C-alpha positions in Angstrom: -11.0 17.2 22.0 -11.8 16.6 25.5 -12.5 13.2 24.9 -9.4 12.6 23.0 -7.3 14.3 25.8 -8.9 12.0 28.4 -8.2 8.9 26.1 -4.6 9.9 25.9 -4.3 10.3 29.6 -5.8 6.7 30.1 -3.5 5.2 27.6 -0.4 6.9 29.1 -1.4 5.8 32.6 -1.7 2.3 31.3 1.5 2.4 29.5 3.5 3.7 32.8 1.7 0.9 34.9 2.9 -1.7 32.4 6.6 -0.4 32.3 6.6 -0.3 36.2 5.5 -4.0 36.5 8.3 -4.9 34.1 10.8 -2.7 35.8 10.0 -4.0 39.3 9.4 -7.5 38.4 12.8 -7.7 37.0 14.6 -6.1 40.0 12.9 -8.6 42.2 14.1 -11.4 40.0 17.6 -10.1 39.6 18.0 -9.7 43.3 16.7 -13.1 44.3 13.5 -12.2 45.7 11.7 -14.3 43.0 12.6 -17.4 41.2 11.2 -19.3 38.3 7.5 -18.4 37.5 6.7 -17.7 41.2 4.9 -14.5 42.4 2.8 -12.0 40.9 2.3 -8.3 40.7 -0.6 -5.9 39.8 -1.6 -2.3 39.6 -5.3 -0.9 39.9 -5.6 1.9 37.4 -7.3 5.2 38.4 -10.8 4.2 37.0 -11.0 1.8 39.9 -12.3 -0.8 37.3 -9.2 -2.0 35.4 -6.1 -4.1 36.8 -2.9 -4.7 34.9 -1.2 -7.7 36.3 1.3 -10.5 35.5 0.1 -13.4 33.5 0.0 -17.1 34.5 3.2 -19.0 34.5 5.3 -15.8 33.7 8.9 -15.2 35.1 9.4 -11.8 36.8 12.6 -11.6 35.2 11.5 -11.7 31.6 8.0 -9.9 31.6 6.9 -8.1 28.5 4.9 -4.9 28.8 2.6 -5.9 25.9 1.8 -9.4 27.2 0.8 -8.3 30.6 -2.7 -9.2 31.6 -5.6 -6.8 31.6 -8.6 -7.5 33.6 -11.6 -5.9 35.0 -11.9 -5.6 38.8 -14.8 -8.0 38.5 -12.7 -10.7 36.8 -13.4 -10.2 33.0 -10.1 -10.9 31.0 -9.8 -8.0 28.4 -6.6 -8.4 26.7 -2.9 -9.7 27.1 -1.9 -13.3 28.2 -4.0 -15.3 30.4 -4.1 -14.0 34.0 -2.6 -15.8 37.0 -5.0 -17.6 39.0 -4.0 -15.7 41.9 -5.3 -12.5 40.4 -8.6 -13.4 42.1 -7.2 -12.3 45.5 -5.6 -9.1 44.0 -9.1 -8.2 42.9 -10.8 -8.8 46.3 -8.3 -6.8 48.0 -8.8 -3.7 45.6 -12.5 -4.2 45.7 -12.7 -3.8 49.5 -10.2 -0.9 49.8 -9.4 1.4 46.9 -6.6 3.0 49.0 -4.7 0.0 47.9 -3.3 0.6 44.5 -0.8 -2.0 43.7 -0.1 -5.4 45.1 3.1 -7.7 45.5 2.9 -11.2 46.2 6.2 -13.3 46.2 7.6 -16.6 47.5 10.7 -14.8 49.0 12.8 -16.9 51.2 12.6 -15.6 54.9 8.9 -14.4 54.7 7.9 -17.8 53.2 10.0 -19.6 55.8 8.1 -17.6 58.5 4.8 -18.5 56.9 5.6 -22.1 57.4 6.1 -21.8 61.1 3.7 -23.3 63.7 1.8 -21.3 66.4 2.3 -17.8 64.6 0.5 -14.9 66.1 -2.5 -14.8 63.6 -3.1 -11.1 64.4 0.5 -10.1 63.7 3.1 -12.5 62.2 6.3 -10.4 63.0 6.3 -9.1 66.6 8.0 -5.7 66.2 11.6 -5.7 67.3 12.7 -2.8 64.8 10.4 0.3 64.0 10.4 0.0 60.1 7.8 -2.7 59.5 5.6 -0.9 62.1 6.0 2.3 60.2 5.7 1.1 56.7 2.7 -1.6 57.1 1.7 -2.0 60.7 0.4 -5.4 61.8 0.6 -8.5 59.4 -2.3 -11.0 59.9 -1.8 -14.5 58.9 -4.3 -16.1 56.5 -4.9 -19.8 56.9 -3.5 -22.1 54.3 -5.6 -22.8 51.1 -4.3 -24.2 47.8 -3.1 -21.5 45.4 -5.9 -19.8 43.5 -8.4 -21.0 46.0 -11.5 -18.8 46.4 -11.2 -18.7 50.0 -8.0 -16.8 49.8 -9.7 -14.0 48.0 -12.6 -14.3 50.6 -10.2 -14.0 53.5 -8.0 -11.2 52.0 -11.1 -9.3 51.0 -12.2 -9.3 54.6 -8.8 -8.1 55.9 -8.3 -5.6 53.1 -10.0 -2.6 54.8 -7.9 -2.8 58.0 -4.4 -3.9 56.9 -1.8 -3.3 54.3 0.1 -6.5 54.2 -0.7 -10.3 55.1 1.2 -13.5 55.3 -0.4 -16.6 53.6 0.3 -19.7 55.8 2.8 -22.0 54.1 2.8 -19.9 51.0 4.2 -16.3 51.4 3.5 -12.6 51.8 0.9 -10.4 49.9 1.9 -6.6 50.3 -0.1 -3.5 49.1 1.2 0.0 48.4 -0.1 3.5 47.2 2.1 2.5 44.1 3.8 -0.5 43.0 7.2 1.0 44.2 5.7 1.5 47.6 4.3 -2.0 47.8 7.8 -3.3 46.8 9.6 -1.2 49.4 7.2 -2.6 51.9 7.7 -5.9 50.8 11.6 -5.6 51.2 11.3 -4.2 54.7 9.2 -7.1 55.7 11.6 -9.6 54.3 14.5 -8.0 55.9 12.7 -8.3 59.4 11.9 -11.9 58.7 15.6 -12.5 58.0 16.5 -10.9 61.3 13.9 -12.9 63.1 15.7 -16.2 62.0 19.2 -14.6 62.6 18.2 -13.9 66.2 16.7 -17.2 67.0 18.4 -18.4 70.3 19.1 -14.8 71.4 17.1 -12.8 73.8 15.1 -10.4 71.7 14.3 -6.9 72.9 10.9 -6.3 71.5 9.4 -2.9 71.2 7.1 -1.7 74.0 3.4 -1.0 73.5 4.1 2.8 74.0 7.0 2.6 71.6 4.8 0.9 68.9 1.9 3.4 69.5 4.5 6.3 69.0 5.4 5.0 65.6 1.8 4.6 64.5 1.0 8.1 65.7 
């Protein structure tokens, strides 16, 4: 009986994870955060061994629960459609920090535009001028440009995973984590809004937060 209860709980968790990916993927697409077949989402299940992710070439606006990719954290394809080649860096992030339970990677306009700028601070792509990004994700390191799906993306993100919640891939876009997929999505949207404000404020004198103000937000 105990085994049956545990099995039912696992199946229910996976069902909810699939539904959440479909719901949030459609929300991103409908509101213009994702276009075409760009971007990918994933959730690490509570066994810390299994990842549900968006398949290769899929549109976030038309995802189907039953065709989402199911892979092991080590990369074995269990079921569903073929996983995106970028699942490799999702897995690397999870492997190095189980506090990250979900990941959003999009090519949203303003963060991707930011990722294309020269001379970004590689330790923190968005110098704080509002409290909200600091409160939600803290510093956002910049990962050097690599071809999408390159093993080096996974390598670099894996190294950064224990210390950061969000990352900016040079000439590519953001990768954002969360305790849930909804939290990761909210974190992404706060970052995208900050990037938008950054471009709006170009040519103006910006009052950046002081070190003491930033430390207060982290406390």
